[in-house]
Legacy VTK file of the C-alpha trace (Angstrom):
# vtk DataFile Version 3.0
C-alpha trace
ASCII
DATASET POLYDATA
POINTS 384 float
30.429 -58.006 -2.450
31.411 -55.423 -5.047
30.810 -51.856 -3.999
30.072 -49.078 -6.456
30.395 -45.499 -5.265
30.350 -43.616 -8.566
27.030 -41.987 -9.402
25.635 -42.991 -6.030
21.917 -42.305 -5.605
20.673 -40.622 -2.454
16.932 -41.004 -1.992
16.540 -41.627 -5.735
18.304 -38.416 -6.836
21.818 -38.041 -8.219
23.435 -35.245 -6.182
26.523 -33.074 -6.080
29.046 -31.565 -8.399
32.018 -33.530 -9.614
35.013 -34.113 -7.392
37.109 -31.868 -9.618
34.753 -28.919 -9.183
34.717 -29.310 -5.406
38.511 -29.473 -5.274
38.931 -26.380 -7.418
36.379 -24.413 -5.382
37.963 -25.407 -2.071
41.622 -25.043 -2.953
41.757 -21.315 -2.258
40.220 -21.662 1.188
42.503 -24.572 2.015
45.608 -22.645 0.994
44.633 -19.797 3.326
44.347 -22.253 6.208
47.777 -23.805 5.739
49.499 -21.325 8.029
47.007 -21.897 10.828
47.834 -25.570 11.307
45.620 -28.187 12.972
44.034 -27.385 16.329
43.749 -29.945 19.095
40.130 -29.211 20.023
38.846 -26.192 18.102
37.665 -27.651 14.759
37.427 -24.384 12.854
41.008 -23.985 11.593
41.347 -27.218 9.628
42.420 -28.218 6.151
40.536 -31.201 4.652
42.041 -30.925 1.149
44.315 -33.869 0.204
47.813 -32.937 -0.885
47.546 -29.473 0.599
47.302 -30.984 4.071
50.061 -33.521 3.493
47.705 -36.469 3.028
47.966 -38.472 -0.179
46.516 -41.827 0.801
45.949 -44.174 3.723
48.553 -44.164 6.489
50.873 -47.153 6.599
50.745 -48.486 10.155
53.078 -51.063 11.675
51.292 -51.746 14.939
48.282 -53.774 15.965
45.749 -51.871 13.827
45.545 -51.102 10.128
43.721 -48.425 8.140
41.164 -50.061 5.831
39.657 -47.047 4.054
38.926 -43.379 4.467
35.242 -43.121 5.317
34.758 -39.411 4.591
36.202 -36.628 2.472
37.745 -36.277 -0.967
39.873 -39.418 -0.620
36.897 -41.567 0.353
35.060 -43.780 -2.164
31.919 -42.580 -0.379
32.371 -39.153 -2.033
30.945 -37.290 0.924
31.937 -34.079 -0.865
28.802 -34.655 -2.955
26.911 -33.956 0.282
29.207 -30.941 0.890
31.115 -32.783 3.608
34.758 -32.190 2.694
35.919 -32.765 6.244
34.362 -34.033 9.458
35.123 -35.967 12.628
33.946 -38.589 15.142
31.556 -41.099 13.518
29.298 -42.416 16.279
27.656 -45.622 15.028
24.630 -47.586 16.172
22.274 -50.235 14.780
18.930 -48.644 13.867
17.086 -51.920 14.497
16.079 -52.254 10.852
19.162 -53.484 9.015
21.176 -50.264 8.921
23.958 -48.607 10.829
23.486 -44.894 11.458
26.674 -42.846 11.733
26.575 -39.379 13.287
29.500 -37.071 12.573
30.494 -33.921 14.417
31.550 -30.534 13.038
31.507 -30.882 9.249
33.321 -28.517 6.887
31.875 -27.628 3.495
31.645 -24.856 0.940
29.326 -21.907 1.479
29.094 -18.940 3.815
32.215 -19.076 6.014
32.112 -18.944 9.807
34.400 -15.918 10.029
33.283 -15.109 13.595
34.811 -18.406 14.661
37.977 -18.025 12.615
36.908 -20.472 9.917
36.834 -20.031 6.143
34.575 -23.070 5.823
30.824 -23.355 6.116
30.030 -25.502 9.162
27.349 -27.915 10.244
27.671 -29.125 13.832
26.218 -32.569 13.211
25.486 -34.696 10.151
24.415 -38.292 9.603
24.966 -41.049 7.040
23.356 -44.489 6.734
24.996 -47.794 5.826
23.804 -51.361 5.226
27.312 -52.594 4.398
28.200 -55.842 6.186
31.494 -56.464 4.384
33.848 -54.103 6.156
37.059 -55.732 4.922
37.191 -53.288 1.987
35.617 -50.260 3.688
32.249 -49.023 4.931
29.981 -47.680 2.205
27.257 -45.144 2.908
23.861 -45.474 1.234
22.062 -42.245 2.099
22.097 -39.102 4.204
19.383 -36.696 5.393
19.546 -33.654 3.081
18.574 -30.016 3.331
17.119 -27.827 0.574
20.612 -27.303 -0.885
21.097 -31.034 -1.309
23.867 -31.199 1.273
24.001 -33.371 4.383
21.905 -31.273 6.713
22.605 -30.108 10.216
20.364 -32.356 12.293
20.207 -30.126 15.377
20.948 -26.470 14.507
23.528 -24.548 16.507
23.993 -20.754 16.568
27.827 -21.092 16.571
28.315 -18.076 18.820
31.370 -18.248 21.118
30.499 -18.423 24.834
26.829 -18.988 23.942
26.910 -22.210 21.923
29.750 -22.765 19.514
28.537 -26.245 18.470
26.117 -29.078 19.277
28.047 -32.316 18.868
26.765 -35.924 18.962
28.571 -38.276 21.332
26.382 -41.417 21.409
23.436 -43.072 19.664
20.976 -45.884 20.332
17.695 -47.234 18.931
14.797 -47.997 21.296
11.460 -49.355 20.010
12.074 -47.995 16.514
13.012 -44.518 17.760
16.554 -43.243 17.215
18.213 -41.365 20.078
21.366 -39.242 20.056
23.151 -37.745 23.022
24.677 -34.377 22.138
26.818 -31.904 24.054
26.268 -28.170 23.786
29.792 -26.736 23.501
30.081 -23.275 25.025
33.672 -22.541 24.091
36.806 -24.195 22.692
39.642 -23.734 25.166
43.179 -25.055 25.473
44.188 -28.180 23.517
42.038 -31.097 24.625
39.782 -28.912 26.771
36.408 -27.316 26.133
33.437 -26.045 28.114
29.862 -27.253 27.742
26.517 -25.757 28.665
24.788 -29.123 28.999
24.275 -32.490 27.345
20.938 -33.966 26.337
19.000 -36.247 24.025
17.412 -35.686 20.644
15.177 -38.277 18.994
13.994 -39.220 15.523
10.955 -41.283 14.527
11.825 -41.361 10.799
15.214 -43.108 10.792
17.264 -39.998 11.375
15.705 -37.776 8.734
14.350 -35.268 11.267
15.263 -34.780 14.904
13.513 -33.290 17.938
15.338 -32.064 21.016
14.129 -33.512 24.339
14.914 -30.669 26.802
13.680 -32.708 29.758
16.818 -34.858 29.319
19.304 -31.976 29.564
22.129 -32.415 32.061
23.794 -29.101 33.055
27.600 -29.173 33.214
27.603 -28.962 37.015
27.953 -31.354 39.962
27.336 -35.030 39.107
25.780 -34.251 35.728
29.121 -32.838 34.598
30.375 -36.434 34.448
27.819 -37.205 31.705
28.529 -34.447 29.188
29.933 -37.003 26.726
28.502 -40.503 26.496
28.520 -44.011 25.106
25.392 -46.193 25.027
25.030 -49.964 25.404
21.742 -51.903 25.497
21.758 -54.882 27.853
19.032 -56.789 29.701
16.291 -54.256 29.023
18.439 -51.312 30.122
20.342 -48.618 28.260
23.708 -48.181 29.962
25.191 -44.694 29.696
28.950 -44.348 30.123
29.801 -40.707 30.756
32.807 -38.415 30.877
33.161 -34.689 31.586
33.822 -32.268 28.700
37.275 -32.399 27.173
39.836 -35.185 27.136
41.506 -36.924 30.049
38.473 -37.388 32.323
37.182 -40.348 34.322
34.322 -42.656 33.295
31.080 -42.856 35.275
28.103 -45.146 34.689
24.323 -44.817 34.691
21.519 -47.005 33.385
17.826 -46.614 32.649
15.047 -48.979 31.513
14.878 -48.696 27.726
11.315 -47.386 27.662
12.185 -44.636 30.180
15.238 -43.276 28.388
13.749 -39.754 28.338
12.984 -39.732 32.081
16.054 -38.497 33.983
14.395 -39.441 37.256
14.408 -43.110 36.216
18.196 -43.263 35.789
20.261 -45.266 38.272
23.922 -44.533 39.029
26.632 -47.072 39.832
28.485 -46.153 43.037
31.024 -48.965 42.706
28.932 -51.484 44.660
25.258 -50.920 43.843
22.830 -48.796 41.845
21.493 -45.550 43.315
18.407 -44.082 41.663
17.940 -40.455 40.720
21.196 -38.950 42.010
24.035 -38.433 39.508
26.287 -37.366 42.384
26.239 -41.000 43.555
28.125 -42.219 40.474
31.687 -43.319 41.228
34.471 -43.509 38.633
34.762 -46.933 36.998
37.758 -46.241 34.719
40.807 -44.143 35.567
43.882 -43.100 33.628
42.443 -40.356 31.428
39.647 -41.066 28.962
38.572 -39.063 25.931
35.828 -39.777 23.382
34.741 -43.356 24.003
32.571 -46.210 22.773
31.499 -49.445 24.477
30.139 -52.676 23.019
29.722 -56.356 23.861
31.960 -58.577 21.738
30.639 -62.078 21.083
34.021 -63.506 20.069
35.608 -62.563 23.383
32.457 -62.861 25.480
33.404 -59.517 27.036
32.503 -55.860 26.928
35.008 -53.646 25.132
35.692 -49.960 25.690
37.651 -47.935 23.134
39.028 -44.460 23.762
42.180 -42.398 23.451
44.424 -42.060 26.486
46.571 -39.316 27.969
49.252 -40.034 25.371
46.726 -39.720 22.511
46.970 -43.427 21.680
43.827 -45.443 20.909
43.404 -48.028 23.664
40.978 -50.849 24.475
39.806 -52.139 27.843
37.878 -55.361 28.575
35.265 -56.213 31.185
33.112 -59.266 31.992
30.099 -57.049 32.748
28.814 -53.537 31.999
29.841 -52.352 35.471
33.369 -53.774 35.365
35.945 -54.403 36.541
37.630 -52.937 33.485
41.039 -54.306 32.632
44.203 -52.354 31.822
44.450 -50.403 28.566
45.711 -52.288 25.515
47.203 -50.047 22.842
45.515 -50.514 19.470
47.041 -47.476 17.752
50.090 -45.677 19.077
50.105 -41.889 18.973
53.483 -41.835 17.192
51.890 -43.549 14.189
48.928 -41.150 13.916
49.811 -38.205 16.190
46.586 -36.235 15.590
44.164 -39.174 15.856
41.262 -39.047 18.308
38.003 -40.856 18.940
37.518 -44.595 18.542
33.978 -45.718 17.761
33.222 -49.425 17.418
31.148 -50.585 14.444
28.043 -52.230 15.976
28.210 -55.221 13.606
31.835 -55.862 14.488
31.458 -58.716 16.992
34.019 -61.266 15.750
37.818 -61.478 15.980
38.205 -58.542 13.581
37.277 -55.371 15.414
36.385 -52.427 13.161
36.219 -48.855 14.433
36.268 -45.269 13.188
39.026 -42.836 14.151
39.471 -39.187 13.170
42.788 -37.803 11.923
42.765 -34.082 12.715
45.636 -33.189 10.368
43.417 -33.941 7.362
40.137 -33.625 9.313
38.535 -36.819 8.115
37.594 -40.233 9.449
39.288 -43.593 8.847
37.839 -47.096 9.134
40.329 -49.110 11.182
40.700 -52.820 11.905
42.450 -54.692 14.676
42.542 -58.419 15.363
41.403 -59.463 18.815
43.062 -62.177 20.864
41.569 -64.070 23.752
LINES 1 385
384 0 1 2 3 4 5 6 7 8 9 10 11 12 13 14 15 16 17 18 19 20 21 22 23 24 25 26 27 28 29 30 31 32 33 34 35 36 37 38 39 40 41 42 43 44 45 46 47 48 49 50 51 52 53 54 55 56 57 58 59 60 61 62 63 64 65 66 67 68 69 70 71 72 73 74 75 76 77 78 79 80 81 82 83 84 85 86 87 88 89 90 91 92 93 94 95 96 97 98 99 100 101 102 103 104 105 106 107 108 109 110 111 112 113 114 115 116 117 118 119 120 121 122 123 124 125 126 127 128 129 130 131 132 133 134 135 136 137 138 139 140 141 142 143 144 145 146 147 148 149 150 151 152 153 154 155 156 157 158 159 160 161 162 163 164 165 166 167 168 169 170 171 172 173 174 175 176 177 178 179 180 181 182 183 184 185 186 187 188 189 190 191 192 193 194 195 196 197 198 199 200 201 202 203 204 205 206 207 208 209 210 211 212 213 214 215 216 217 218 219 220 221 222 223 224 225 226 227 228 229 230 231 232 233 234 235 236 237 238 239 240 241 242 243 244 245 246 247 248 249 250 251 252 253 254 255 256 257 258 259 260 261 262 263 264 265 266 267 268 269 270 271 272 273 274 275 276 277 278 279 280 281 282 283 284 285 286 287 288 289 290 291 292 293 294 295 296 297 298 299 300 301 302 303 304 305 306 307 308 309 310 311 312 313 314 315 316 317 318 319 320 321 322 323 324 325 326 327 328 329 330 331 332 333 334 335 336 337 338 339 340 341 342 343 344 345 346 347 348 349 350 351 352 353 354 355 356 357 358 359 360 361 362 363 364 365 366 367 368 369 370 371 372 373 374 375 376 377 378 379 380 381 382 383
């Protein structure tokens, strides 16, 4: 399949200024950020401008994984700058049930009114979304459309006030489609702390009935960042046997994984959730959930792989390497971590989100590189 990204149409309308204009407009802001350097958790002091941030192309990797294409930013054939997304992170993907993959990104940097209160010269949206019907990932993942606001930029799906110690951001961590309705789990970040650490107010679901164009918060699903609910501030979703399985971690990086499940049709009823205590399911009590993965887990994704006949979990570990674990069932036991991308090759990489159509021997996933604050499509070859 030949992919054309120039003059891409979004909802029937040609959008955006040229790449040259965006680069010229952003270059001053990027130069002012050079002295700040990349932050480990706080996304505000970043530099997404190629060349000025030391990035001039795809990284050359010598390990198990390879970089296929940059999915976002000025170096991406997707030209996300036309949606005023010069830099972003994460890239949580799920099948929308109608022939598309929806990809939710986290804090996205663009041009506009800067977030000076938060130490940023960029204009920020806490969450954005792009759609893709691309099934040939060997040459990259092309985006077809994105929900837009009145300015024509990728809109913030769930607004956030961006006030420190109130809510600095509202970040997606997982997505799933149930009966034609799209669901996202998001964490309400209270404050960015030390590297790899942050505080949350709560996590909860938002849903969309129009394929991600508009979203409604479901406050009845909010989990405060206390007691057992603290272990589900960040999530990964897997559908299996009529249930949605929710893999959870506490805020920050280096936590343990806990597991809950709920019948698909009751996803918005917290009282219907069951929690795995290591031996059996306990209904209604998040404090009953026991850790199922140890060793320090950050942003994660989980998916069943048909080629292996196993469930796969991707995350970064305590050394900041991207690792994979295998399991014969959703509950485990989960095997030891296998390094897919060593930290020494991409020292500022984080997040590893499996493409939902990647079920064969070639495993495709998205990883963020903080030093240029954009997302790469990666590939690794699986072995039985």
